[in-house]
C-alpha positions in Angstrom: 99.4 70.2 165.7 96.9 72.8 164.4 96.6 74.6 167.7 100.3 74.5 168.4 101.1 76.0 165.0 98.2 78.4 164.6 97.7 79.2 168.4 99.5 82.6 168.2 97.5 83.5 165.1 94.2 82.7 166.8 95.3 84.8 169.8 96.4 87.7 167.6 93.1 87.6 165.7 91.1 87.9 168.9 93.4 90.8 170.1 93.3 92.5 166.7 89.5 92.4 166.6 89.3 93.7 170.2 91.7 96.6 169.3 89.7 97.3 166.2 86.5 97.5 168.2 88.1 99.7 170.9 89.6 102.0 168.3 86.6 102.4 166.1 83.6 100.3 167.2 82.0 97.7 165.0 82.9 99.3 161.7 86.6 99.2 162.5 86.3 95.6 163.7 84.7 94.6 160.3 87.5 96.4 158.5 90.1 94.6 160.4 88.5 91.3 159.5 88.3 92.2 155.8 91.9 93.4 155.7 93.1 90.2 157.4 91.3 88.1 154.7 92.8 90.3 152.0 96.3 89.8 153.3 95.9 86.0 153.5 94.4 85.7 150.0 97.2 87.9 148.5 100.0 86.2 150.4 99.2 82.5 150.3 101.8 81.9 147.6 104.2 83.7 149.8 103.8 81.1 152.5 104.5 78.3 150.1 107.7 79.9 148.8 108.8 80.9 152.3 108.3 77.3 153.5 110.6 76.0 150.7 113.4 78.4 151.8 112.7 78.0 155.5 113.1 74.2 155.2 116.7 74.8 154.2 117.5 76.9 157.3 118.8 75.6 160.7 116.5 75.6 163.7 118.2 78.7 165.0 117.5 80.8 161.8 114.0 79.4 161.6 113.3 80.8 165.1 114.9 84.1 164.1 112.6 84.4 161.0 109.6 83.5 163.1 110.4 86.0 165.9 112.4 89.0 164.6 111.0 88.4 161.1 107.4 88.7 162.2 108.2 91.9 164.0 109.7 93.3 160.8 106.7 92.0 158.7 104.0 93.3 161.0 105.4 96.6 162.4 108.0 97.4 159.7 106.1 96.7 156.5 102.5 97.2 157.6 102.9 100.3 159.8 106.3 102.0 159.3 106.7 101.4 155.6 103.6 103.4 154.5 104.6 106.3 156.8 108.1 106.3 155.3 106.7 106.3 151.8 104.4 109.2 152.6 107.2 111.1 154.4 109.5 110.8 151.3 106.7 111.6 148.9 105.5 114.7 150.8 109.0 115.7 151.9 108.0 115.7 155.6 109.4 114.1 158.7 108.1 110.8 160.1 106.1 112.6 162.9 104.4 114.9 160.4 103.6 111.8 158.2 102.0 110.1 161.2 99.9 113.3 161.9 98.9 113.4 158.3 97.8 109.8 158.4 95.7 110.4 161.5 94.3 113.8 160.6 94.2 114.0 156.8 93.6 110.5 155.6 92.4 111.6 152.1 95.7 113.2 151.3 97.6 110.4 153.0 95.7 108.0 150.6 96.5 110.1 147.6 100.2 110.2 148.5 100.3 106.4 148.8 98.6 106.1 145.5 101.0 108.4 143.9 103.9 106.3 145.2 102.5 103.1 143.8 104.4 103.1 140.5 107.7 103.3 142.2 106.8 100.6 144.8 105.3 98.3 142.1 108.3 98.6 139.9 110.7 97.6 142.7 108.5 94.7 144.0 107.4 93.6 140.6 111.0 93.3 139.3 112.1 91.4 142.5 109.2 88.9 142.2 109.6 88.6 138.4 113.2 87.6 138.8 112.3 85.1 141.4 109.7 83.6 139.0 111.9 83.7 135.9 114.9 82.1 137.6 112.6 79.3 138.7 110.8 78.7 135.5 114.0 78.8 133.4 115.7 76.2 135.6 115.7 72.5 134.6 114.0 70.1 137.1 112.8 66.5 137.2 109.2 67.3 138.0 106.9 69.4 135.8 103.4 70.5 136.4 102.5 72.4 133.3 104.7 70.1 131.2 103.7 71.6 127.8 104.9 75.0 129.1 107.6 74.3 131.7 109.7 72.0 129.6 110.2 74.5 126.7 110.9 77.3 129.1 113.5 75.2 130.9 115.2 74.6 127.5 115.2 78.3 126.8 116.7 78.8 130.2 120.0 77.4 129.0 120.6 80.8 127.5 122.8 82.5 130.1 121.1 85.4 132.0 117.9 85.0 130.1 115.9 85.9 133.2 117.7 89.3 133.5 117.0 90.0 129.8 113.3 89.2 130.0 112.8 91.1 133.2 114.7 94.2 132.0 112.8 94.1 128.7 109.5 94.0 130.5 110.5 96.9 132.7 111.6 99.0 129.7 108.2 98.3 127.9 106.2 99.2 131.0 108.2 102.3 131.8 108.1 103.7 128.3 104.4 102.9 127.5 102.5 103.3 130.8 104.5 105.2 133.4 103.9 108.9 134.0 107.4 109.2 135.2 109.5 106.7 133.2 112.8 107.6 134.8 111.5 107.0 138.3 109.9 103.7 137.4 113.1 102.5 135.6 115.3 103.4 138.6 113.0 101.6 141.0 112.7 98.6 138.8 116.5 98.3 138.3 117.0 98.6 142.1 114.5 95.7 142.5 116.4 93.6 140.0 119.8 94.4 141.5 118.4 93.6 145.0 117.3 90.2 143.9 120.6 89.4 142.1 122.6 90.6 145.1 120.6 88.9 147.9 120.0 85.7 146.0 123.6 85.6 144.9 125.0 86.0 148.4 122.7 83.4 149.7 123.9 80.9 147.1 127.5 81.8 147.6 127.4 81.2 151.4 125.3 78.1 150.9 128.0 76.6 148.7 130.7 77.6 151.1 128.7 76.0 153.9 128.1 72.8 151.9 124.4 73.6 151.3 124.3 73.3 147.5 122.6 71.0 145.1 124.8 68.1 146.1 123.7 68.4 149.7 120.0 68.4 148.6 120.6 65.4 146.3 122.1 63.5 149.3 119.0 64.0 151.3 116.8 61.0 151.9 114.2 60.4 149.2 111.0 58.4 149.0 109.4 56.6 146.1 108.4 58.9 143.2 111.6 61.0 143.5 110.4 63.5 146.1 112.2 64.4 149.3 111.1 62.7 152.5 108.8 64.7 154.7 111.7 65.7 156.9 113.4 67.6 154.0 117.1 67.9 153.8 119.2 66.2 156.4 120.5 68.1 159.4 123.9 68.4 157.7 122.2 70.2 154.8 120.6 72.9 156.9 121.9 76.5 156.4 123.8 77.9 159.4 126.0 80.9 160.0 126.4 83.3 157.0 124.3 81.0 154.8 121.5 81.1 157.3 121.8 84.9 157.6 121.5 85.5 153.9 118.6 83.1 153.5 116.9 85.1 156.3 117.7 88.3 154.5 116.4 86.9 151.3 113.2 85.8 153.0 112.7 89.3 154.5 113.1 91.0 151.1 110.8 88.5 149.5 108.2 89.0 152.2 108.5 92.8 151.7 108.0 92.4 148.0 104.8 90.4 148.6 103.7 93.0 151.2 103.8 95.9 148.7 100.7 94.9 146.9 98.8 94.1 150.1 99.7 97.4 151.7 98.7 99.5 148.7 95.6 97.4 148.1 94.5 98.0 151.7 94.0 101.6 151.0 91.0 100.7 148.8 89.3 99.4 151.9 90.5 101.9 154.6 92.8 105.0 154.7 93.4 104.7 158.5 97.0 103.5 159.1 96.1 102.0 162.5 93.3 99.8 161.0 95.5 98.8 158.1 98.4 97.9 160.4 96.1 95.8 162.7 94.3 94.0 159.8 97.3 93.2 157.7 99.3 92.3 160.9 96.7 89.6 161.7 96.9 88.3 158.2 100.7 88.3 158.3 100.6 86.1 161.4 98.5 83.5 159.6 101.0 83.5 156.7 103.8 82.9 159.2 101.8 80.1 160.9 101.0 78.5 157.5 104.7 78.6 156.6 105.6 76.7 159.7 102.7 74.2 159.1 104.0 73.5 155.6 107.5 72.9 156.9 106.6 70.7 159.8 104.2 68.6 157.8 106.5 68.2 154.9 103.6 69.3 152.7 105.8 70.6 149.8 107.5 67.3 149.6 104.2 65.3 149.6 102.3 67.6 147.3 105.1 68.4 144.8 103.2 70.7 142.5 102.4 73.2 145.2 105.7 74.9 144.7 105.0 75.1 141.0 101.6 76.7 141.6 103.1 79.2 144.0 105.8 80.3 141.5 103.3 80.7 138.7 101.2 82.7 141.2 104.3 84.9 141.9 104.7 85.4 138.1 101.1 86.4 137.9 101.5 88.8 140.8 104.6 90.4 139.3 102.8 91.0 136.0 99.8 92.5 137.9 102.1 94.9 139.8 103.7 96.0 136.5 100.4 96.5 134.8 99.2 98.4 137.9 101.8 101.1 137.1 99.6 102.3 134.3 96.2 100.9 135.2 94.7 99.7 138.5 94.3 95.9 138.8 91.5 95.0 141.3 92.7 93.1 144.4 90.2 90.3 143.7 92.0 89.5 140.4 95.4 89.5 142.0 94.2 87.3 145.0 92.0 85.1 142.8 94.8 84.3 140.3 97.2 83.3 143.1 94.6 81.2 145.0 93.4 79.6 141.8 96.8 78.5 140.6 97.7 77.1 144.0 94.4 75.2 144.3 94.9 73.8 140.8 98.5 72.7 141.7 97.2 71.1 145.0 94.5 69.1 143.1 97.1 68.0 140.5 99.4 66.8 143.3 96.6 64.8 144.8 95.9 63.1 141.4 99.7 62.5 141.0 100.0 60.9 144.4 96.9 58.7 143.8 98.3 57.5 140.5 101.7 56.8 142.1 99.9 54.8 144.9 98.0 52.8 142.3 101.2 51.9 140.4 102.9 50.8 143.6 99.9 48.7 144.6 99.9 47.1 141.1 103.5 46.2 141.5 102.9 44.5 144.8 100.0 42.5 143.4 101.8 41.4 140.2 105.0 40.3 142.0 103.8 37.0 143.6 102.6 35.7 140.3 106.0 36.1 138.8 104.8 38.5 136.1 
C-alpha cells in the first residue's frame, strides 16, 4: 500500500535530487531537499482538505486530478507562475522574465517580493473564506468544542463569512499595505473566486444528487462517522459536478502554493532549483492525499479535518499579516503541523474512548444490567 501510493513520489525524489546535482552540484542537491521539506510542511493541511474533496469525486475525476492536476501543480504553479508574476510586475515578456530569472536572480527575487502583497491578498482571502465557511457551519462533531460551538451559532447569521473576510481585508489594506488599492482589488478577486467556484460546485452537486442528503445516506459506523469507504458510489461527483470539484481543488491548491512559492525565495532565487524542490514536495502532497482517501483516514480520525481547517485559518491570517510584515516560514509551517498533530492525537483519544465504551456495553449485556 505504501509503495503503491508513494512509489511515484519516491521516484520523483530520486530524479529531483539527481537533476539538482547535475544542475548545481551538492549545493543544489541540498537546496532541492530543503525546498521539498518546506513544501511538505507548509502543505500538509492541503492534503487533508484535498482528500476530503477528492473522496466525493468519481474515479474518473480522481484520476484527472492526480494526472493533469499534478502537471498544473508542479509545472504551472511552481515554474510558470513565478515567471508570469515577474513578467507582469516588470512589464516584460515571458522569455525576458525567464532570462531575468536565470541571469539576474537578485532582481528576480526583488520583483517576486514586491508582488507578495497582491499574491497574499488573493490567496489569503480564498483560504480565509474556506476556513470561515467551515467554522461557521453546524456539525455533529466538534474538536475545540468551547470555540467551535459558539462560532457555529454565530454562523446562523447569513453571509457572516463574507462580512468577516471583507472586514479583515479592509483593515489589512488600510493599515499595512503600501498600495491599499492593489491589495483590496486582489483580495476581492480572491473572495469572488471562492464564492464563484464553490457555488458552482455546490450547484452541480445538487443537480447531480451529490448534496447533504446523499452524504447522509452513505453507510455509517458506530460513533457517527462515515465508513472507511466514504460516500457510496451513487454519491460520487460525476460530469459537471466532478469538473467543478476538480476546478475547486486546483484553485485551492494554487492558494496553498502561493505561500510556498514566495517562501522558497528565502532559500534560493534560482527558478530551476525552486521548481524541482517544490515539485518533489508537491508529489508527496498528492500521494498523501491519495493515501488518506484509500485508507479512509479522515473517517477514522474525525478531528483531522478540524485540525486542517484551523491550520488553513492560521495560514490565511499569516498571509494577510505578511502583507505588512514578513512572517517566517517556520511559524507558518509549525502552526499548520502543530494543529494537525494535535487533532490527530485528539482523534486517537476519542477512538480509544469509543472502543472502551463499546467494550463495556458488551461486558454488561450478559449480566442483564
